[in-house]
C-alpha positions, 0 to 999 in steps of 0.5 A: 500500500502506498503512502497516501497522506502527508502533513509536512514537507514534500520534496516537490511542493514544500510544506503542506497537506497532501492526499494522493489517489489510490496506489499513488505514493504521496511522497513521489507522485505527480501533482495530477495524482494528488486528490488534495494539495493545500499548496495550490494557488487559487489561479491554479487547479485548486479544490474549488470546482464551481460557485456562485450566488442567486438572489432566489432559488426555488428549483434545481440549479445546475452548477456545471452549466451555470457559467455558460460553458459546460465543465467536465463531470466530476463523476461523484456528488461533490461537497457544497458549502452554502449560506443563505439569508434565512436559516430559522427553524420549523416545526409542525405535526401531522395526525392521521390514522394511528400516527401522530408525528411531531416534526422539528427542523432546527435549520431550514437552510437545507439543500440537496446536491446531485452530480450536477445540481443544488436545490433547496430541500426540507425535511418531511416526516411520517412513517417514511421520513424523506426530503422534498423541495422547499418553496416560498409558499411553505410557511411554519405550521403550529408554531416555530419561527420566521415566515416562509421557507424561501431560499433567498440570497444563496451563496455556494462553493462546490468543492472537488471533495466527494460527499458520498461514502463509496465514491472514494474508490478506484472506480472514481479515482484512478 
């Protein structure tokens, strides 16, 4: 097994944090075989894949084609860091049949991420908890704070870091 992680002085790069692809020795591999290199400059091939801001978001936003040119596919669901104006809480309950479900979400600013898109999501409860699209018309029910679930003034950065267990394999990284 090759050395994969180095926090220190790399002979071709200097001091930093480095992570190599599978079967590549982090001490001697080419820069193209590094999954992470803290010495990368922002003008180079750093870890930021895409980013942007939107005054409102109510459906899926494609970050691959958003700039007018198509980026090459990463082949995995990336880590997306985001912020938006509204991050309040929501609570409610549903009653029906033999079920009484009390629902609480401490932060409403939840997004769903796919291989190519981000989308505002909300938690749903019941016997089969899941997520669903969050829209401006969905206000708090039975209490809670702060109006609607509208996604406004969102800023996001898409990083070249896999955000799903199972994608950090040789299938996706050669």
